[in-house]
PLY file of the C-alpha trace (Angstrom):
ply
format ascii 1.0
element vertex 409
property float x
property float y
property float z
element edge 408
property int vertex1
property int vertex2
end_header
37.81 -11.31 -31.99
38.29 -7.74 -30.81
35.09 -6.68 -32.52
33.20 -9.62 -31.01
34.56 -8.66 -27.60
33.36 -5.08 -28.09
29.92 -6.33 -29.10
29.71 -8.63 -26.08
30.68 -5.72 -23.80
28.07 -3.46 -25.40
25.34 -6.07 -24.91
26.41 -6.66 -21.30
26.44 -2.91 -20.51
23.07 -2.57 -22.23
21.53 -5.38 -20.22
22.82 -3.94 -16.93
21.64 -0.42 -17.73
18.26 -1.62 -18.96
17.70 -3.76 -15.84
18.52 -0.74 -13.68
16.11 1.48 -15.65
13.30 -1.06 -15.37
13.86 -1.40 -11.60
13.69 2.41 -11.25
10.53 2.48 -13.41
8.88 -0.20 -11.21
9.78 1.78 -8.02
8.37 4.96 -9.62
5.11 3.20 -10.41
4.68 2.18 -6.71
5.52 5.73 -5.71
2.88 7.20 -8.00
0.21 4.78 -6.78
0.95 5.44 -3.11
1.19 9.23 -3.63
-2.22 9.10 -5.28
-3.53 6.99 -2.36
-2.58 9.79 0.03
-5.38 11.89 -1.47
-7.89 9.12 -0.83
-6.67 8.73 2.74
-7.07 12.47 3.31
-10.67 12.31 2.12
-11.25 9.39 4.50
-9.74 11.50 7.40
-11.98 14.43 6.47
-15.13 12.27 6.35
-14.28 10.53 9.61
-13.59 13.91 11.37
-17.05 15.13 10.33
-18.63 11.93 11.71
-16.76 12.38 15.01
-17.96 15.96 15.33
-21.46 15.75 13.91
-22.45 12.06 14.08
-26.15 11.58 14.95
-25.37 9.38 17.99
-22.58 8.15 20.19
-22.19 4.93 18.18
-21.68 6.88 14.94
-19.18 9.21 16.59
-17.24 6.25 18.01
-17.19 4.65 14.57
-15.90 7.92 13.14
-13.20 8.00 15.80
-12.06 4.51 14.86
-12.04 5.30 11.10
-10.06 8.50 11.79
-7.39 6.66 13.77
-7.23 3.90 11.14
-6.82 6.38 8.29
-4.17 8.53 10.06
-1.62 5.69 10.53
-1.18 4.75 6.86
-1.47 8.39 5.79
1.55 9.24 7.99
3.46 6.08 7.16
3.23 6.58 3.38
4.32 10.27 3.76
7.35 9.13 5.77
8.07 6.60 3.07
7.89 9.20 0.35
10.37 11.27 2.27
12.82 8.73 3.62
11.84 5.41 2.06
10.01 2.32 3.27
11.15 -1.02 1.91
8.00 -2.81 3.05
5.96 -0.38 0.87
8.46 -0.50 -1.98
9.45 3.15 -1.49
13.16 4.15 -1.69
12.80 7.81 -0.81
14.80 8.86 -3.92
13.10 12.19 -4.76
14.23 14.54 -7.47
14.83 18.16 -6.38
11.42 19.11 -7.88
9.54 16.38 -5.95
11.46 17.25 -2.74
10.49 20.84 -3.04
6.84 19.98 -3.47
6.98 17.63 -0.46
8.39 20.48 1.56
5.69 22.90 0.30
2.80 20.63 1.24
4.29 19.83 4.72
2.80 22.88 6.56
-0.70 22.08 5.37
-0.23 18.38 6.20
1.03 19.15 9.67
-1.99 21.35 10.37
-4.36 18.62 9.18
-2.50 16.04 11.34
-2.54 18.35 14.37
-6.30 19.03 13.99
-7.06 15.27 13.60
-4.95 14.36 16.65
-6.51 17.16 18.70
-9.97 15.93 17.57
-9.17 12.43 18.79
-7.86 13.78 22.10
-10.91 15.98 22.58
-13.19 13.06 21.80
-11.51 10.97 24.45
-11.44 13.85 26.97
-13.96 16.60 27.61
-15.97 16.05 24.40
-16.83 19.74 24.05
-19.17 19.83 21.00
-18.10 23.30 19.93
-14.46 22.34 20.23
-15.06 19.12 18.22
-16.84 21.05 15.46
-14.08 23.62 15.26
-11.34 20.94 14.98
-13.36 19.02 12.34
-13.80 22.23 10.34
-10.06 22.89 10.46
-9.24 19.74 8.55
-10.96 20.65 5.21
-9.85 24.27 5.69
-6.20 23.10 5.45
-6.97 20.20 3.18
-7.63 22.37 0.08
-3.93 23.41 -0.11
-2.80 19.88 0.75
-4.87 18.37 -2.10
-3.59 20.90 -4.60
0.01 20.26 -3.66
-0.52 16.48 -3.78
-1.96 16.88 -7.29
1.15 18.70 -8.36
3.42 16.12 -6.66
1.67 13.18 -8.41
2.00 15.08 -11.72
5.75 15.44 -11.16
6.13 11.77 -10.34
4.15 10.94 -13.48
6.36 13.16 -15.65
9.48 11.61 -14.21
8.16 8.10 -14.99
7.54 9.11 -18.57
11.04 10.59 -18.75
12.53 7.25 -17.57
10.67 5.49 -20.42
12.09 8.01 -22.94
15.57 7.56 -21.38
15.23 3.77 -21.82
14.27 4.16 -25.47
17.19 6.52 -26.16
19.55 4.06 -24.50
18.15 1.32 -26.69
18.90 3.33 -29.84
22.39 4.34 -28.65
23.42 0.77 -27.87
21.81 -0.50 -31.08
23.79 2.06 -33.13
27.11 1.20 -31.47
26.47 -2.50 -31.84
25.60 -2.20 -35.52
28.78 -0.22 -36.14
30.86 -2.95 -34.54
28.94 -5.60 -36.55
29.71 -3.91 -39.83
33.40 -4.26 -39.06
33.05 -7.96 -38.36
31.58 -8.69 -41.74
28.39 -9.95 -43.35
28.85 -13.56 -42.15
28.21 -12.29 -38.50
26.13 -9.20 -39.24
22.95 -10.98 -40.28
22.41 -13.29 -37.24
23.44 -10.46 -34.90
21.01 -8.06 -36.58
18.22 -10.54 -36.02
19.22 -10.77 -32.35
19.14 -7.01 -32.02
15.77 -6.74 -33.56
14.46 -9.41 -31.21
16.05 -7.70 -28.18
14.54 -4.36 -29.27
11.11 -5.95 -29.64
11.44 -7.52 -26.12
12.44 -4.18 -24.68
9.58 -2.40 -26.35
7.22 -5.14 -25.11
8.65 -4.78 -21.61
8.10 -0.99 -21.71
4.48 -1.44 -22.96
3.88 -4.08 -20.30
5.28 -1.77 -17.63
3.03 1.04 -18.79
0.02 -1.25 -18.73
0.93 -2.63 -15.30
1.29 0.81 -13.83
-2.29 1.59 -14.89
-4.00 -1.68 -13.79
-5.15 -2.91 -10.43
-3.60 -6.34 -9.91
-6.49 -7.88 -8.03
-9.60 -6.80 -9.96
-8.12 -6.18 -13.42
-9.78 -2.73 -13.44
-7.93 0.46 -14.02
-6.16 1.75 -10.91
-6.39 5.22 -9.32
-3.57 6.61 -11.49
-5.38 5.55 -14.66
-8.62 7.05 -13.42
-6.95 10.38 -12.62
-5.41 10.42 -16.06
-8.58 9.44 -17.85
-10.69 11.94 -15.88
-8.26 14.78 -16.74
-8.37 13.89 -20.45
-12.12 13.45 -20.66
-12.62 16.68 -18.63
-10.71 18.64 -21.28
-12.59 16.89 -24.13
-15.97 17.53 -22.53
-15.02 21.18 -21.97
-14.07 21.62 -25.71
-17.16 19.78 -27.00
-19.55 21.15 -24.32
-20.82 17.69 -23.35
-21.70 16.12 -20.04
-19.36 14.01 -17.95
-20.45 11.74 -15.05
-18.59 9.94 -12.26
-19.99 6.98 -10.37
-18.48 6.04 -6.95
-19.29 2.62 -5.46
-18.67 1.29 -1.98
-19.35 -2.33 -0.88
-21.67 -2.24 2.13
-20.02 -3.41 5.37
-17.11 -5.00 3.51
-15.00 -5.12 6.72
-17.64 -7.22 8.44
-17.60 -9.55 5.39
-13.80 -9.89 5.60
-13.96 -10.54 9.34
-16.49 -13.32 8.99
-15.36 -15.01 5.71
-11.66 -14.14 5.50
-9.63 -12.06 3.05
-9.65 -14.69 0.30
-13.39 -14.60 0.10
-13.23 -10.79 0.37
-10.95 -10.77 -2.70
-13.45 -12.95 -4.52
-16.16 -10.43 -3.69
-14.06 -7.57 -5.01
-13.47 -9.41 -8.26
-17.18 -10.22 -8.68
-18.30 -6.63 -8.00
-15.58 -5.29 -10.35
-16.81 -7.66 -13.09
-20.38 -6.42 -12.69
-19.21 -2.76 -12.85
-17.01 -3.37 -15.93
-19.73 -5.30 -17.76
-22.30 -2.57 -17.14
-20.35 0.01 -19.08
-21.48 0.46 -22.66
-19.58 3.33 -24.30
-16.06 2.77 -25.65
-14.71 5.77 -23.64
-16.19 4.64 -20.28
-13.62 3.55 -17.65
-14.09 1.31 -14.56
-11.48 1.64 -11.91
-10.65 0.49 -8.38
-10.52 3.73 -6.35
-9.01 2.03 -3.23
-9.95 -0.64 -0.78
-13.59 -1.66 -1.40
-14.40 1.58 -3.30
-14.66 1.54 -7.10
-15.47 4.20 -9.64
-16.72 4.49 -13.22
-16.11 7.45 -15.56
-19.07 7.80 -17.88
-18.20 9.80 -21.02
-21.08 11.87 -22.45
-23.54 10.59 -19.85
-25.99 13.09 -18.23
-27.29 12.57 -14.74
-30.36 10.56 -15.74
-28.30 8.12 -17.81
-25.60 7.83 -15.18
-28.10 7.26 -12.37
-29.92 4.60 -14.41
-26.61 2.77 -14.94
-25.77 3.06 -11.20
-29.14 1.53 -10.26
-28.50 -1.28 -12.75
-25.15 -1.98 -11.09
-26.73 -1.94 -7.63
-29.42 -4.42 -8.70
-26.98 -6.77 -10.48
-24.68 -6.92 -7.46
-27.66 -7.74 -5.22
-28.74 -10.38 -7.75
-25.38 -12.13 -7.35
-26.87 -13.51 -4.14
-23.53 -13.61 -2.33
-24.40 -14.35 1.31
-23.48 -11.51 3.74
-24.81 -12.56 7.16
-22.68 -9.93 8.86
-24.50 -7.06 7.09
-27.32 -5.13 8.86
-28.51 -3.97 5.44
-29.45 -7.24 3.74
-28.81 -10.97 3.76
-26.84 -10.73 0.55
-23.98 -8.55 -0.58
-25.08 -4.98 -1.48
-23.45 -1.75 -2.62
-23.99 1.96 -2.17
-23.45 4.34 -5.11
-22.99 8.08 -5.50
-23.30 9.71 -8.94
-22.19 13.21 -9.88
-22.66 14.79 -13.32
-21.28 18.03 -14.66
-20.61 19.96 -17.86
-17.05 21.34 -17.50
-16.56 25.09 -17.70
-13.42 27.27 -17.98
-11.66 27.41 -14.62
-13.31 24.20 -13.29
-11.27 21.21 -12.21
-11.93 17.43 -12.31
-11.36 17.29 -8.53
-14.76 19.08 -8.08
-16.52 16.15 -9.80
-14.62 13.68 -7.61
-15.63 15.52 -4.43
-19.26 15.75 -5.51
-19.43 12.00 -6.26
-17.71 11.19 -2.91
-20.16 13.53 -1.13
-23.28 11.79 -2.48
-21.75 8.35 -1.88
-21.33 9.38 1.75
-24.96 10.46 1.79
-26.11 7.09 0.33
-24.26 5.28 3.14
-25.67 7.68 5.78
-29.21 7.10 4.56
-29.04 3.37 5.04
-26.82 1.98 2.17
-27.92 -0.24 -0.75
-29.06 2.77 -2.63
-28.10 5.39 -5.31
-27.86 9.09 -4.62
-27.19 11.45 -7.51
-26.13 15.09 -7.83
-25.78 17.64 -10.62
-22.67 19.75 -10.13
-23.42 23.37 -11.25
-20.17 24.72 -12.49
-21.76 27.96 -13.62
-22.39 29.02 -10.02
-20.30 31.69 -8.28
-16.69 30.65 -7.40
-16.65 28.69 -4.18
-20.30 27.59 -4.56
-19.73 24.64 -6.90
-20.64 22.19 -4.14
-24.01 23.85 -3.67
-25.81 22.06 -6.56
-29.11 20.41 -5.75
-28.93 16.86 -4.65
-31.59 14.54 -6.12
-33.52 12.48 -3.58
-32.04 9.16 -2.54
-33.24 6.29 -4.70
-34.61 3.39 -2.69
-33.79 -0.18 -3.73
-36.00 -1.36 -6.51
-37.00 2.12 -7.75
-36.73 2.82 -11.42
-34.19 5.44 -12.45
-35.63 8.47 -14.27
0 1
1 2
2 3
3 4
4 5
5 6
6 7
7 8
8 9
9 10
10 11
11 12
12 13
13 14
14 15
15 16
16 17
17 18
18 19
19 20
20 21
21 22
22 23
23 24
24 25
25 26
26 27
27 28
28 29
29 30
30 31
31 32
32 33
33 34
34 35
35 36
36 37
37 38
38 39
39 40
40 41
41 42
42 43
43 44
44 45
45 46
46 47
47 48
48 49
49 50
50 51
51 52
52 53
53 54
54 55
55 56
56 57
57 58
58 59
59 60
60 61
61 62
62 63
63 64
64 65
65 66
66 67
67 68
68 69
69 70
70 71
71 72
72 73
73 74
74 75
75 76
76 77
77 78
78 79
79 80
80 81
81 82
82 83
83 84
84 85
85 86
86 87
87 88
88 89
89 90
90 91
91 92
92 93
93 94
94 95
95 96
96 97
97 98
98 99
99 100
100 101
101 102
102 103
103 104
104 105
105 106
106 107
107 108
108 109
109 110
110 111
111 112
112 113
113 114
114 115
115 116
116 117
117 118
118 119
119 120
120 121
121 122
122 123
123 124
124 125
125 126
126 127
127 128
128 129
129 130
130 131
131 132
132 133
133 134
134 135
135 136
136 137
137 138
138 139
139 140
140 141
141 142
142 143
143 144
144 145
145 146
146 147
147 148
148 149
149 150
150 151
151 152
152 153
153 154
154 155
155 156
156 157
157 158
158 159
159 160
160 161
161 162
162 163
163 164
164 165
165 166
166 167
167 168
168 169
169 170
170 171
171 172
172 173
173 174
174 175
175 176
176 177
177 178
178 179
179 180
180 181
181 182
182 183
183 184
184 185
185 186
186 187
187 188
188 189
189 190
190 191
191 192
192 193
193 194
194 195
195 196
196 197
197 198
198 199
199 200
200 201
201 202
202 203
203 204
204 205
205 206
206 207
207 208
208 209
209 210
210 211
211 212
212 213
213 214
214 215
215 216
216 217
217 218
218 219
219 220
220 221
221 222
222 223
223 224
224 225
225 226
226 227
227 228
228 229
229 230
230 231
231 232
232 233
233 234
234 235
235 236
236 237
237 238
238 239
239 240
240 241
241 242
242 243
243 244
244 245
245 246
246 247
247 248
248 249
249 250
250 251
251 252
252 253
253 254
254 255
255 256
256 257
257 258
258 259
259 260
260 261
261 262
262 263
263 264
264 265
265 266
266 267
267 268
268 269
269 270
270 271
271 272
272 273
273 274
274 275
275 276
276 277
277 278
278 279
279 280
280 281
281 282
282 283
283 284
284 285
285 286
286 287
287 288
288 289
289 290
290 291
291 292
292 293
293 294
294 295
295 296
296 297
297 298
298 299
299 300
300 301
301 302
302 303
303 304
304 305
305 306
306 307
307 308
308 309
309 310
310 311
311 312
312 313
313 314
314 315
315 316
316 317
317 318
318 319
319 320
320 321
321 322
322 323
323 324
324 325
325 326
326 327
327 328
328 329
329 330
330 331
331 332
332 333
333 334
334 335
335 336
336 337
337 338
338 339
339 340
340 341
341 342
342 343
343 344
344 345
345 346
346 347
347 348
348 349
349 350
350 351
351 352
352 353
353 354
354 355
355 356
356 357
357 358
358 359
359 360
360 361
361 362
362 363
363 364
364 365
365 366
366 367
367 368
368 369
369 370
370 371
371 372
372 373
373 374
374 375
375 376
376 377
377 378
378 379
379 380
380 381
381 382
382 383
383 384
384 385
385 386
386 387
387 388
388 389
389 390
390 391
391 392
392 393
393 394
394 395
395 396
396 397
397 398
398 399
399 400
400 401
401 402
402 403
403 404
404 405
405 406
406 407
407 408
């Protein structure tokens, strides 16, 4: 009876500790996703600031002002949540000393970006001095380089801590299993066999739970595509492989044209249906086993094309654009077309020593912004020349915008 009591106690302790570990792992997954989203929001702030300062007309500048204000609010809220917790976002503010130090190191750059953005909004609503607007808009990317680097390090730390929790859970499983087996041997063979079966089943369930958690943390719940964390991880791995093998790597960025207008007219449930449909088109268009389709954030999606040069990547992007248009999903609130359309930016590079995956992301984001500025429902492509002098990587030639219906080269 004493041995049975010890076994029951071990199982109870194991259940409690395992549940606590799984809860921590789930919280860490949300923290990683939201920390990665901060980088996307910063890029939105940077793009909106440029539109406020250099928009072709007053309407474009006013649109940039609205986008800037809308991006600043969640950017600040998530940062506060990472520091102090936010239950609505699923953040508990429990940072390790390493993560807390990185948050402190990125704070000066974040404050300067925030101050420049707020000053830009104030200038826009006040005197509207063009030179002052341009200077404030330029200050944001000037400080953003350090902010993005520190955020990359912070997300990497969160990711390492998540992996450590998985390893801790596995070690806990083995420890409890060993203690339980020792107690079972003392009880005798007439109890050992059924208990051993139970232990194997529990271990299988725990392993399945760990695998399910890992998969969940890399998948977007709405579209079923990979999420931003999975894209970052896949891009880093393929970047290293392409560098070793001296092969091309391409990144496709997709944005649904006037998706906010669609949501406003048809409701968010129909908007979710559109996201799923476009995600399926993107996923079904990929042909290579190593290609990865991901939801980048909001209505933006991305595809990592392994071994694809610019011509092949651009052809695939045009195919995606045409297939989305052929869905024939009515979009009466779009000034572009009567049906749902997408804009796509494609960047291709051959990684070199000292280059970083972030350069490819920025290039793809830049040409996506160009596709939207040129009227949307089109593909714009760019070769990223990583052999240029340091600091000039963004100066690669941009191929002309492809009009709807044109055949990719």
